[in-house]
N, CA and C of each residue as an Amber inpcrd file, in Angstrom:
protein
   300
   0.8770000  -1.3000000   0.0690000  -0.1960000   0.4730000   0.0900000
   0.8590000   1.2920000   0.1420000   0.9800000   2.2950000  -1.1320000
   1.5830000   3.7920000  -0.7500000   0.3810000   4.2220000  -1.8360000
  -0.2380000   4.6850000  -0.3260000  -1.2730000   6.2820000  -1.1040000
  -0.2840000   7.6810000  -0.3190000   0.3280000   8.0510000  -1.1960000
   0.9820000   9.3110000  -0.8710000   2.6780000   8.9720000   0.2400000
   1.5460000   9.3620000   1.3590000   3.0480000   9.2280000   2.5330000
   2.2120000   9.1190000   3.6730000   1.4210000   7.8420000   4.0630000
   0.3470000   7.6930000   4.5800000   1.4670000   7.1050000   6.2730000
   3.2510000   7.0620000   6.0490000   3.8660000   6.8540000   6.7800000
   3.5210000   8.2540000   8.2040000   4.0690000   9.2370000   7.0790000
   3.9450000  10.3680000   8.1170000   3.3220000  10.9390000   8.4160000
   1.8100000  10.6050000   7.8100000   0.0100000  10.5590000   8.5730000
   0.3370000   9.6480000  10.5510000   0.2670000   8.6820000   9.6580000
   0.0670000   7.3200000  10.8320000   1.6580000   8.4740000  11.8750000
   2.8490000   8.4720000  11.3590000   4.0140000   9.2070000  12.7970000
   2.9800000   9.6470000  13.5110000   2.5560000  11.4530000  12.5420000
   1.9250000  12.5700000  13.7590000   0.7350000  11.8760000  14.1570000
   0.4580000  11.0430000  13.9640000  -1.1880000  10.1840000  14.3440000
  -0.7700000   9.8160000  15.8760000   0.4680000   8.7250000  15.5350000
   1.1920000   7.5110000  17.1040000   1.2590000   9.1970000  17.9620000
   2.4590000  10.3570000  17.4630000   3.0990000  10.8440000  17.7590000
   1.6080000  11.7760000  19.3250000   0.5180000  12.2880000  18.5070000
  -0.5390000  13.0910000  18.9870000  -1.1800000  12.3270000  20.0650000
  -1.5070000  10.8770000  19.4480000  -1.9750000   9.2210000  21.3050000
  -1.9690000   9.5400000  21.8690000  -0.3780000  10.3520000  22.1930000
   0.5700000   9.9830000  23.4210000   0.3090000   8.2300000  24.6540000
   0.2470000   7.2130000  22.7680000   0.5780000   6.1360000  23.4010000
   1.8200000   5.3950000  22.4750000   1.9340000   4.4490000  22.7460000
   3.7160000   3.7040000  22.5590000   3.5800000   2.8030000  21.4190000
   3.9510000   2.7240000  20.7170000   4.3720000   2.2290000  19.7010000
   3.5180000   0.8170000  19.7610000   4.4250000   0.5900000  20.7220000
   4.1090000  -1.1860000  21.1170000   2.3790000  -1.2510000  22.0790000
   2.3170000  -0.6500000  22.6270000   0.6450000  -0.2000000  22.8490000
  -0.2900000  -0.6260000  21.9610000   0.2580000   0.4280000  20.9810000
  -0.7430000   0.7290000  19.1060000  -0.7930000  -0.7760000  19.0030000
   0.4710000  -1.6130000  18.4260000   0.3060000  -2.3580000  18.6600000
  -0.4920000  -3.8530000  18.7900000   0.1140000  -3.8530000  20.3580000
  -0.7110000  -4.8050000  20.7250000  -2.3890000  -5.2280000  20.6720000
  -2.1080000  -3.5510000  20.7910000  -4.3560000  -3.0980000  20.8270000
  -4.8740000  -3.4770000  19.6890000  -4.4750000  -3.0980000  18.2290000
  -4.6000000  -3.7160000  17.4540000  -4.8240000  -5.1740000  17.2120000
  -4.0620000  -5.9200000  18.1060000  -3.9890000  -7.5810000  18.0370000
  -2.7870000  -7.8480000  17.1000000  -2.0120000  -7.1040000  16.9010000
  -0.7410000  -7.2740000  16.2200000   0.7130000  -7.5760000  16.8900000
   1.5680000  -7.7570000  16.8320000   2.4140000  -8.4240000  17.6360000
   3.0590000  -6.8050000  18.1830000   4.1150000  -7.2320000  18.9710000
   4.7400000  -5.6100000  19.8460000   5.4740000  -4.6830000  18.8360000
   5.8400000  -5.0620000  18.3970000   6.6440000  -4.5210000  16.9100000
   6.4110000  -4.3060000  15.6090000   5.0020000  -4.3810000  15.8670000
   4.2640000  -3.9980000  14.7250000   4.3620000  -2.8360000  13.2840000
   3.6100000  -1.9350000  14.5780000   3.3310000  -0.9400000  14.6090000
   5.3310000  -0.1040000  14.1170000   6.4490000  -0.2990000  14.3490000
   7.3970000  -0.1470000  14.3530000   8.0780000  -0.3100000  12.4890000
   7.6630000  -2.2330000  12.8300000   8.4840000  -2.3140000  11.6020000
   7.7350000  -1.3260000  10.0450000   6.7040000  -0.7330000  10.6030000
   5.5610000  -0.2460000   9.5090000   6.1570000   1.2350000   9.3220000
   6.8070000   1.7870000  10.2990000   6.7210000   2.9720000  10.3750000
   9.1530000   3.2760000  10.2040000   9.4370000   2.1510000  10.8850000
  10.6640000   2.2060000  10.6290000  11.4500000   1.3070000   9.9570000
  10.9600000   0.8390000   9.0360000  11.4920000  -0.5170000   8.6010000
  11.1310000  -0.8780000   6.8300000   9.5080000  -0.0220000   7.1870000
   8.8970000   0.7930000   5.3740000   7.7670000  -0.5920000   5.2760000
   7.3360000  -2.0980000   6.5360000   7.3760000  -2.8070000   6.1010000
   5.3550000  -2.6550000   5.5420000   5.0480000  -2.8820000   4.8370000
   3.3910000  -2.4700000   4.5550000   2.7160000  -3.3950000   4.7970000
   1.4940000  -2.3050000   5.4350000   0.1000000  -2.8380000   6.4930000
  -0.3010000  -3.8860000   5.2050000  -1.5740000  -4.3240000   5.6850000
  -2.5240000  -5.0980000   5.4890000  -3.7170000  -3.7910000   5.4620000
  -4.8140000  -3.9740000   4.7380000  -5.3760000  -2.3790000   5.2260000
  -6.0950000  -2.4120000   5.6860000  -7.0290000  -4.0840000   6.1620000
  -7.2700000  -4.8320000   7.0690000  -6.4690000  -4.4650000   8.5040000
  -5.6380000  -4.5400000   8.5860000  -4.6000000  -4.8260000  10.1650000
  -4.9310000  -2.8210000  10.1130000  -4.0410000  -2.2670000   9.2180000
  -4.4390000  -1.3020000   9.5490000  -5.2680000   0.0500000  10.4240000
  -6.5580000  -0.1300000   9.9760000  -7.2860000  -0.1540000  10.0550000
  -7.5040000  -0.3420000  11.9660000  -7.3160000  -1.5250000  11.9330000
  -7.6970000  -1.9690000  13.5690000  -6.2320000  -0.9720000  14.0800000
  -5.3020000  -0.4380000  13.1540000  -4.1160000   0.5640000  14.0710000
  -4.8910000   1.5870000  14.1940000  -5.5530000   1.9740000  13.3080000
  -6.2010000   3.0120000  13.7390000  -7.3290000   3.4130000  14.4540000
  -7.9030000   2.3540000  14.3500000  -8.9020000   2.1710000  15.6470000
  -8.3630000   2.1700000  17.0420000  -6.9100000   1.6450000  16.9070000
  -6.6970000   1.4990000  18.4560000  -6.2280000   2.6310000  18.9180000
  -5.5420000   3.7810000  17.5680000  -5.1070000   5.1380000  17.5830000
  -6.1340000   6.0990000  18.6540000  -6.6430000   6.1600000  18.1740000
  -8.1990000   6.1530000  17.0470000  -7.8760000   7.4900000  16.2230000
  -7.6000000   7.0410000  14.9130000  -7.3960000   8.3960000  14.0090000
  -8.8000000   7.8630000  12.9900000  -8.7840000   8.9380000  11.3520000
  -9.4480000   8.3450000  10.3570000  -9.0040000   7.6100000   9.5020000
  -9.0900000   6.1700000   9.7010000  -8.8660000   5.3980000   8.4260000
  -8.5520000   6.1690000   6.8830000  -9.0060000   6.9720000   6.6710000
  -9.7510000   7.2340000   5.4430000  -8.2840000   9.0810000   5.5360000
  -7.8290000   9.1590000   6.3740000  -7.1820000  10.4660000   6.6970000
  -5.4060000   9.8330000   6.3420000  -5.0440000   8.4860000   7.5750000
  -3.5680000   8.0710000   6.8800000  -4.0120000   7.2090000   5.5750000
  -4.7490000   6.6850000   4.9890000  -4.1770000   6.3540000   3.9860000
  -4.6130000   7.1920000   3.0100000  -5.7940000   7.8820000   2.6670000
  -5.5060000   9.3280000   1.8990000  -5.2940000  10.2250000   1.7510000
  -5.1330000  10.5440000   3.5910000  -5.3040000  11.8620000   3.3340000
  -5.8000000  12.3920000   3.5430000  -7.5740000  11.9160000   3.4200000
  -8.3040000  12.6670000   3.3530000  -8.6030000  13.2180000   4.6490000
  -9.0050000  13.7890000   5.5410000  -9.9280000  14.2800000   7.4180000
 -11.3080000  13.9950000   7.2820000 -11.9930000  12.9080000   6.9660000
 -13.3670000  12.2550000   6.6040000 -14.5160000  12.2240000   8.3410000
 -15.2030000  13.3340000   8.1920000 -15.9840000  13.0680000   9.0400000
 -16.6700000  11.2080000   9.6100000 -17.3340000  11.3320000  10.4590000
 -18.3720000   9.9280000  10.8670000 -19.4590000  10.3250000   9.6790000
 -19.6660000  11.3780000  10.1530000 -21.0370000  11.6910000   9.2940000
 -20.3640000  11.9540000   7.5770000 -19.4290000  11.7600000   7.6190000
 -18.9700000  12.0400000   5.6890000 -18.7500000  11.0500000   5.2430000
 -18.5140000   9.5830000   6.2010000 -18.6550000   8.2580000   6.0280000
 -19.7700000   7.7090000   5.7460000 -20.7420000   8.6500000   6.5620000
 -22.1640000   7.2540000   6.3140000 -22.4610000   8.1690000   5.2990000
 -21.5540000   9.0240000   4.5190000 -23.2040000   9.5500000   3.4490000
 -22.2930000   8.8470000   2.2780000 -21.2420000   8.1580000   2.4820000
 -19.9510000   7.6320000   1.1650000 -20.9220000   5.7930000   1.4260000
 -21.0110000   5.4170000   2.6020000 -21.8440000   4.6640000   2.4390000
 -23.5290000   4.5190000   2.1660000 -23.7910000   5.5100000   1.7920000
 -24.6420000   5.4160000   1.5610000 -25.3200000   5.5250000  -0.0240000
 -24.4430000   6.6440000  -0.2480000 -24.0360000   6.3240000  -1.8890000
 -23.4490000   5.4240000  -2.4440000 -22.5000000   4.3040000  -1.5220000
 -21.9070000   2.8330000  -1.9900000 -23.0900000   1.7570000  -2.9580000
 -24.2500000   2.0660000  -1.6870000 -25.4960000   1.3310000  -1.5660000
 -26.2310000   1.0360000  -2.1450000 -26.8900000   2.5510000  -2.9270000
 -27.3640000   3.1800000  -3.6310000 -26.7890000   3.6860000  -4.7980000
 -26.2960000   3.6280000  -6.1130000 -25.2170000   3.7540000  -6.6080000
 -26.8810000   4.5420000  -7.6010000 -27.7420000   4.6660000  -8.0000000
 -28.5320000   5.5420000  -8.4570000 -28.5640000   6.7510000  -7.9690000
 -28.7130000   6.7260000  -6.2560000 -28.3730000   8.2070000  -6.3570000
 -27.3900000   8.8650000  -6.5060000 -25.9360000   7.6630000  -6.3150000
 -24.9640000   8.5740000  -6.4770000 -24.8170000   9.0240000  -8.1760000
 -24.9600000   8.1980000  -8.7850000 -25.0300000   8.7190000 -10.0940000
 -26.0640000  10.1400000 -10.2400000 -27.0640000  10.5660000  -9.6190000
 -28.1800000  11.3000000 -10.0200000 -26.7740000  12.8480000  -8.8250000
 -26.4080000  12.0400000  -7.6470000 -25.2270000  13.8480000  -7.0670000
 -24.5770000  14.3020000  -8.4020000 -23.4910000  12.7460000  -8.6480000
 -22.4870000  13.5750000  -9.4290000 -23.6280000  14.2260000 -10.7250000
 -24.2280000  14.4690000 -11.6320000 -24.9230000  14.9230000 -12.7800000
 -24.9740000  16.3910000 -11.9160000 -25.6550000  15.8530000 -10.2470000
 -26.0850000  17.1340000  -9.8330000 -24.4890000  18.4800000  -9.7420000
 -23.6080000  17.7950000  -9.3750000 -22.5590000  18.2280000  -8.8990000
 -21.5900000  18.7160000 -10.1430000 -21.8660000  17.9420000 -11.1430000
 -20.9760000  18.1390000 -12.6050000 -21.6750000  18.9760000 -13.0860000
 -23.2820000  19.6340000 -12.5340000 -23.4000000  20.7080000 -13.4730000
 -23.5470000  21.9090000 -12.4240000 -23.3120000  22.0490000 -11.1190000
 -23.1870000  23.2820000 -10.9540000 -21.7690000  23.6140000 -11.1150000
 -21.2700000  22.5740000 -11.7890000 -19.8340000  23.5230000 -11.3980000
 -18.6920000  24.1450000 -13.3220000 -20.5090000  23.6890000 -13.9060000
 -20.0520000  23.9890000 -15.7990000 -20.0620000  25.8020000 -15.2950000
């Protein structure tokens, strides 16, 4: 997984959490050195495991992976749009017309 500089965003979120790398790794159900291996050794995490790390910090997975600071309400909207492609297409048409 390489989405921009996700490691730097992750490193910043860990520092802001006042939790140790070890504590976050263990809370995410990984070995004690898991987060260290991602941040310092360049190991590539799976999306599933990275989401568990984000939950343990806590920080938005969308922010860490993509640099997008999505609020819970934003994620709800995305989930609803994903479940209803017709509504998604309609909203994209409206937004496209608005930007013309």
